[in-house]
C-alpha positions as CSV (number, residue, x, y, z in Angstrom):
1,M,-44.0,30.2,-8.4
2,D,-40.6,29.9,-7.2
3,T,-39.4,28.7,-10.3
4,I,-40.9,31.4,-12.3
5,L,-39.8,34.1,-10.3
6,N,-36.2,32.8,-10.5
7,K,-36.7,32.9,-14.2
8,Y,-38.1,36.4,-14.0
9,A,-35.1,37.5,-11.9
10,N,-32.5,36.0,-14.0
11,L,-34.2,37.8,-17.1
12,L,-34.3,41.3,-15.2
13,V,-30.8,40.9,-13.9
14,K,-28.8,39.2,-16.6
15,Y,-30.7,40.4,-19.9
16,C,-32.6,43.7,-18.8
17,L,-30.0,45.3,-16.6
18,E,-26.9,43.4,-17.8
19,I,-25.6,43.4,-14.1
20,K,-22.0,42.6,-13.7
21,R,-19.4,42.3,-11.1
22,G,-18.9,45.6,-9.3
23,D,-22.3,47.3,-10.3
24,Q,-24.4,49.3,-7.9
25,L,-28.1,48.2,-8.3
26,Y,-30.9,50.2,-6.7
27,V,-34.3,48.4,-6.6
28,N,-37.3,50.2,-5.9
29,T,-40.9,48.7,-5.1
30,T,-43.3,47.9,-2.4
31,T,-43.2,45.2,0.1
32,L,-45.9,43.0,-1.7
33,A,-43.1,42.3,-4.2
34,E,-40.9,40.9,-1.6
35,P,-40.8,37.2,-3.2
36,L,-39.3,38.7,-6.5
37,V,-37.2,41.1,-4.8
38,R,-35.7,38.0,-3.0
39,E,-34.8,36.3,-6.1
40,V,-33.5,39.5,-8.0
41,Y,-31.4,40.1,-4.8
42,R,-29.9,36.3,-5.1
43,V,-29.2,36.5,-8.7
44,A,-27.6,40.1,-8.6
45,I,-25.7,39.4,-5.5
46,A,-24.4,36.0,-7.3
47,A,-23.4,38.1,-10.1
48,G,-21.1,40.5,-7.8
49,A,-23.4,43.4,-7.6
50,H,-23.9,45.5,-4.7
51,V,-27.6,45.9,-4.2
52,D,-29.6,48.5,-2.2
53,V,-33.5,48.0,-1.9
54,N,-36.2,50.3,-1.0
55,M,-39.7,48.9,-0.4
56,E,-42.9,51.2,0.2
57,F,-45.3,50.0,2.7
58,R,-49.1,50.4,2.3
59,E,-50.5,53.9,2.0
60,Q,-46.9,55.6,2.4
61,T,-47.3,58.0,-0.3
62,R,-50.8,58.9,0.9
63,I,-49.7,59.4,4.5
64,F,-46.7,61.5,3.3
65,Y,-48.9,63.9,1.4
66,K,-51.5,64.4,3.9
67,E,-49.0,65.0,6.8
68,A,-45.8,66.4,5.3
69,K,-45.2,70.2,5.3
70,G,-42.7,72.7,4.2
71,K,-39.1,71.2,4.1
72,Q,-40.5,67.7,4.1
73,L,-42.0,68.2,0.8
74,E,-38.9,69.7,-0.8
75,R,-36.7,67.0,0.4
76,V,-35.1,64.6,-2.0
77,A,-34.3,61.0,-0.3
78,P,-30.4,60.9,-0.3
79,L,-30.1,57.3,-1.4
80,Y,-32.6,57.7,-4.4
81,K,-30.8,60.8,-5.4
82,T,-27.3,59.2,-5.0
83,A,-28.9,56.2,-7.0
84,I,-30.2,58.2,-9.9
85,E,-26.8,60.4,-10.1
86,K,-24.3,57.7,-9.4
87,Y,-25.4,53.8,-9.4
88,D,-25.1,51.8,-12.6
89,A,-28.6,50.1,-12.8
90,Y,-32.1,50.9,-11.4
91,L,-35.1,48.4,-11.2
92,Y,-38.4,49.6,-10.4
93,I,-41.1,47.0,-9.7
94,R,-44.5,47.9,-9.7
95,A,-46.6,46.1,-7.1
96,P,-49.3,48.4,-6.0
97,F,-51.6,47.9,-2.9
98,N,-54.2,50.2,-4.0
99,L,-54.2,52.0,-7.5
100,M,-56.5,54.7,-6.1
101,E,-54.8,55.6,-3.1
102,N,-53.2,58.6,-4.2
103,Q,-56.0,59.9,-6.4
104,N,-57.2,62.5,-3.5
105,V,-54.1,63.9,-2.3
106,D,-53.4,67.7,-2.4
107,S,-52.1,68.5,-5.8
108,K,-50.3,71.7,-4.6
109,K,-48.3,69.6,-2.2
110,I,-47.4,67.3,-5.4
111,K,-46.3,70.3,-7.3
112,I,-43.9,71.4,-4.6
113,K,-42.5,67.9,-4.4
114,Q,-42.2,67.5,-8.3
115,A,-40.2,70.9,-8.4
116,A,-37.9,69.7,-5.6
117,H,-37.1,66.6,-7.9
118,A,-36.5,68.5,-11.1
119,K,-33.0,68.1,-11.1
120,V,-32.9,64.8,-10.1
121,S,-35.5,63.9,-12.9
122,K,-33.7,65.7,-15.5
123,T,-30.5,63.6,-14.6
124,Y,-32.9,60.3,-14.7
125,S,-33.9,61.2,-18.1
126,K,-30.3,62.1,-19.3
127,R,-28.7,58.9,-18.0
128,T,-31.5,56.1,-18.7
129,G,-31.5,57.9,-22.3
130,T,-27.8,56.8,-23.1
131,R,-28.3,53.8,-20.5
132,D,-25.5,55.1,-18.4
133,L,-28.2,54.1,-15.8
134,R,-29.6,51.1,-16.9
135,R,-33.2,51.4,-16.0
136,N,-35.9,48.6,-16.3
137,L,-39.6,49.1,-15.2
138,C,-41.3,45.7,-14.8
139,Q,-44.4,44.5,-12.7
140,Y,-45.3,42.0,-10.0
141,P,-48.7,40.7,-9.9
142,T,-50.9,42.0,-7.1
143,M,-54.4,41.8,-6.2
144,A,-55.1,45.6,-7.0
145,A,-53.6,45.1,-10.3
146,A,-55.5,42.1,-11.0
147,Q,-58.8,43.6,-10.0
148,N,-58.0,46.7,-12.5
149,A,-57.3,44.4,-15.2
150,G,-60.6,42.9,-14.6
151,M,-58.8,39.3,-13.7
152,S,-58.5,37.0,-10.9
153,L,-55.2,37.1,-9.4
154,E,-54.0,33.6,-10.9
155,E,-55.3,34.8,-14.4
156,Y,-53.3,38.0,-14.0
157,E,-50.0,36.2,-12.9
158,K,-50.3,34.2,-16.0
159,F,-51.0,37.2,-18.1
160,V,-48.0,39.0,-16.7
161,F,-45.7,36.1,-16.9
162,G,-47.0,35.1,-20.3
163,A,-46.3,38.8,-21.4
164,C,-42.5,38.6,-20.4
165,N,-42.2,35.0,-22.1
166,L,-41.4,33.4,-18.9
167,Y,-43.4,30.2,-19.6
168,K,-40.7,29.6,-22.5
169,D,-37.7,27.3,-21.9
170,D,-35.1,30.5,-22.6
171,P,-36.9,33.8,-21.9
172,K,-33.7,35.6,-23.0
173,K,-33.6,34.0,-26.5
174,E,-37.4,35.0,-26.9
175,W,-36.3,38.6,-26.2
176,L,-33.2,38.5,-28.7
177,K,-35.9,37.3,-31.2
178,V,-38.0,40.4,-30.5
179,R,-34.8,42.6,-30.7
180,K,-34.1,40.9,-34.3
181,F,-37.7,41.3,-35.6
182,Q,-38.0,44.7,-34.4
183,K,-34.5,45.9,-35.9
184,Q,-36.1,45.3,-39.3
185,I,-38.6,47.8,-38.4
186,V,-36.7,50.7,-36.9
187,D,-33.9,50.1,-39.7
188,L,-36.5,50.9,-42.3
189,L,-38.2,53.8,-40.4
190,N,-34.8,55.5,-39.6
191,K,-34.2,55.8,-43.3
192,K,-37.7,57.5,-43.7
193,E,-38.6,61.3,-42.7
194,K,-42.3,61.2,-42.8
195,V,-45.0,59.0,-41.2
196,T,-48.7,58.7,-41.3
197,Y,-51.0,56.8,-39.3
198,K,-54.4,56.1,-40.8
199,G,-57.4,54.2,-39.4
200,E,-60.8,54.5,-38.0
201,G,-60.9,58.2,-36.6
202,I,-57.2,58.5,-37.2
203,D,-55.5,60.4,-40.2
204,I,-52.4,62.1,-38.6
205,S,-48.8,62.5,-40.0
206,F,-45.6,64.0,-38.5
207,S,-41.9,64.2,-39.6
208,T,-39.1,62.1,-38.0
209,K,-36.4,64.0,-39.8
210,G,-33.3,64.1,-37.2
211,R,-35.0,61.8,-35.1
212,T,-34.5,58.1,-34.1
213,W,-36.7,55.2,-33.9
214,I,-35.8,53.1,-31.2
215,N,-36.2,49.2,-30.7
216,S,-37.8,48.6,-27.2
217,D,-36.8,45.0,-26.9
218,G,-37.6,44.3,-23.0
219,Q,-34.3,46.0,-21.7
220,T,-35.9,49.1,-20.4
221,N,-39.3,47.7,-20.0
222,M,-40.5,44.1,-19.2
223,P,-42.4,43.2,-21.0
224,S,-42.0,45.4,-24.0
225,G,-42.5,45.0,-27.8
226,E,-42.6,48.4,-29.4
227,V,-40.8,50.8,-31.7
228,Y,-41.1,54.6,-30.5
229,T,-39.7,57.8,-31.6
230,S,-40.4,61.6,-30.6
231,P,-41.9,63.4,-33.6
232,V,-40.4,66.8,-34.7
233,E,-42.6,69.0,-32.7
234,N,-43.9,71.3,-35.0
235,S,-44.6,68.6,-37.6
236,V,-47.6,66.8,-36.3
237,N,-50.9,67.5,-38.3
238,G,-54.3,65.9,-38.5
239,I,-56.9,64.2,-36.3
240,V,-56.5,61.1,-34.0
241,N,-59.0,58.9,-31.9
242,F,-57.9,56.8,-29.3
243,S,-59.9,53.9,-29.1
244,Y,-58.8,52.5,-26.0
245,P,-59.3,54.4,-22.7
246,A,-56.7,56.8,-21.8
247,V,-55.6,56.1,-18.2
248,Y,-53.5,58.6,-16.1
249,M,-52.7,58.9,-12.4
250,G,-55.8,56.9,-11.6
251,H,-58.2,58.6,-14.0
252,E,-59.6,57.2,-16.9
253,V,-60.7,59.3,-19.9
254,E,-62.8,57.4,-22.8
255,G,-63.1,58.4,-26.3
256,V,-60.2,60.8,-26.9
257,T,-60.0,62.6,-30.1
258,L,-57.4,65.2,-30.8
259,W,-57.0,67.7,-33.5
260,V,-53.6,69.0,-34.3
261,K,-52.0,71.9,-36.5
262,D,-48.4,72.3,-36.7
263,G,-47.6,70.1,-33.6
264,H,-50.1,72.0,-31.5
265,I,-53.3,70.4,-29.9
266,E,-56.0,73.0,-30.9
267,K,-59.0,71.1,-29.9
268,W,-59.9,67.7,-27.9
269,E,-62.9,65.8,-27.1
270,A,-63.7,63.0,-24.7
271,K,-66.8,60.8,-24.4
272,R,-66.0,60.5,-20.6
273,G,-63.8,62.4,-18.3
274,K,-63.2,65.3,-20.4
275,K,-62.7,67.6,-17.3
276,F,-59.5,65.9,-16.2
277,L,-58.2,66.2,-19.9
278,D,-58.9,70.0,-19.8
279,K,-57.1,70.2,-16.4
280,I,-54.1,68.4,-18.2
281,F,-54.0,70.4,-21.2
282,K,-53.4,73.4,-18.7
283,I,-49.7,72.0,-18.0
284,K,-46.8,73.3,-19.8
285,G,-45.9,71.1,-22.8
286,T,-48.9,68.9,-22.7
287,R,-50.4,70.2,-26.0
288,N,-47.5,69.0,-28.0
289,F,-46.6,65.4,-28.7
290,G,-43.3,63.5,-27.1
291,E,-44.1,60.4,-28.5
292,A,-45.3,58.2,-31.4
293,A,-45.0,54.5,-31.4
294,I,-46.1,51.2,-32.7
295,G,-47.1,48.0,-30.2
296,T,-45.8,44.7,-31.3
297,N,-46.3,42.4,-28.8
298,Y,-49.1,40.0,-29.7
299,N,-48.8,38.0,-26.3
300,I,-50.5,41.1,-24.9
301,N,-54.1,40.8,-26.4
302,K,-56.1,42.3,-23.6
303,F,-56.5,45.8,-22.2
304,T,-55.6,45.9,-18.7
305,K,-55.5,49.6,-17.5
306,N,-51.9,49.3,-17.2
307,I,-49.7,51.5,-19.6
308,L,-46.6,49.1,-19.3
309,F,-48.5,46.2,-21.0
310,D,-51.2,48.2,-22.9
311,E,-49.1,50.3,-25.1
312,K,-47.3,47.3,-26.3
313,I,-50.6,45.4,-27.6
314,G,-49.9,44.1,-31.0
315,G,-51.9,45.7,-33.7
316,T,-51.9,49.2,-32.1
317,I,-50.4,52.8,-32.4
318,H,-49.9,55.3,-29.4
319,M,-49.0,58.7,-29.1
320,A,-48.1,60.4,-25.8
321,I,-48.6,63.9,-25.1
322,G,-45.9,65.9,-23.2
323,N,-42.3,65.2,-22.3
324,S,-40.3,63.7,-25.3
325,Y,-37.6,61.1,-25.2
326,L,-33.9,62.5,-25.4
327,Q,-32.6,59.5,-26.6
328,A,-34.9,60.0,-29.6
329,G,-33.9,63.5,-30.3
330,G,-37.1,64.9,-28.9
331,K,-37.2,68.5,-27.6
332,N,-40.5,68.8,-25.9
333,V,-40.4,69.3,-22.0
334,S,-43.4,68.7,-19.7
335,S,-44.1,67.1,-16.3
336,I,-46.5,65.0,-18.3
337,H,-46.1,62.1,-20.4
338,W,-49.3,60.3,-21.0
339,D,-49.6,57.7,-23.5
340,M,-52.9,57.2,-25.4
341,I,-53.4,54.0,-27.5
342,G,-55.4,53.6,-31.0
343,N,-56.4,50.3,-32.4
344,M,-55.0,49.5,-36.0
345,M,-56.5,45.8,-36.3
346,N,-59.4,46.6,-38.4
347,G,-58.0,48.5,-41.7
348,G,-55.4,50.5,-39.8
349,E,-52.5,51.7,-42.1
350,I,-49.0,53.1,-41.5
351,F,-47.1,54.9,-44.4
352,A,-43.5,56.0,-44.3
353,D,-42.6,58.6,-47.2
354,D,-45.7,57.8,-48.6
355,E,-45.1,54.2,-49.0
356,K,-47.4,51.9,-47.2
357,I,-45.6,49.5,-44.7
358,Y,-48.4,48.3,-42.3
359,D,-52.0,47.0,-42.7
360,S,-54.3,45.9,-40.1
361,G,-51.9,45.3,-37.4
362,K,-49.2,43.7,-39.3
363,F,-46.0,45.0,-40.8
364,L,-45.9,44.3,-44.6
365,F,-42.2,43.7,-45.0
366,V,-41.3,41.4,-42.1
């Protein structure tokens, strides 16, 4: 474990965040990730960085929302604010104690907190979009995440580390291969203006004119393995069924189907969890799409109810309702960004300017 965590830390610090001497790095996680934090700290300090760490304890957020009132809810932590506005790099390590511990907190208090963070959140989106703030989101295996994925902790550790290429002799070299492979895809897509997804329950098209397809090669998310863009907001038309469960804020919605006209989601259905979907669609900006993407990581071959991994499953597409990506040219604004995933392995096709470029989970030109 010590060896694999040292490889993980080196990958995060040197490849994902590209830390150099004098950089200021902010690390945010929970106390469960202390073994990985130690190694990240070691590697980053050796590289000459200045490192600050915030580690949340069990049920910290739940306790806050239960007890906090007034100005407490409106406060933005000074170190976090400074990190987002001024630091060079930000590492967020997911290491949950209990994935459901915040499910029943007061939604009104959450809205107050979100409103207080609006300015900082806007700065975060802008700086991460240009990599002025080099951000990476990654996972440390915990029992809660393993149980949620339907695995033992040992199985989940192997899954996480395998998805990150940490069992390879040189993980960075493997991610550079991913970058090279996906560059061929984004280079082609960025020459096209219209994309269509077709599959079981899927027949949806959108314009990408003036937008940019982005090569997600592990620097922003670890693991990664996807290409994505923000479609032209009023151009999305058709029907899309998401065969994988859609998970958001601890809520699971199954069998989601959306009907879309001129970018606006006019109708929706779900086999389970529709009431939560109804609630989300009342929030500003959620009835438009902020993202369209294609997963390419074939080391991730199991659905784990963790979007960091699930959206990258090789042979899938996903679309996100809500907030767009500034770096892709997107203009839709929302407090929500919810990725929903569809399977393309069984006859799914993708067309770019009416040219077939993808069949049953594989690109035809690379």
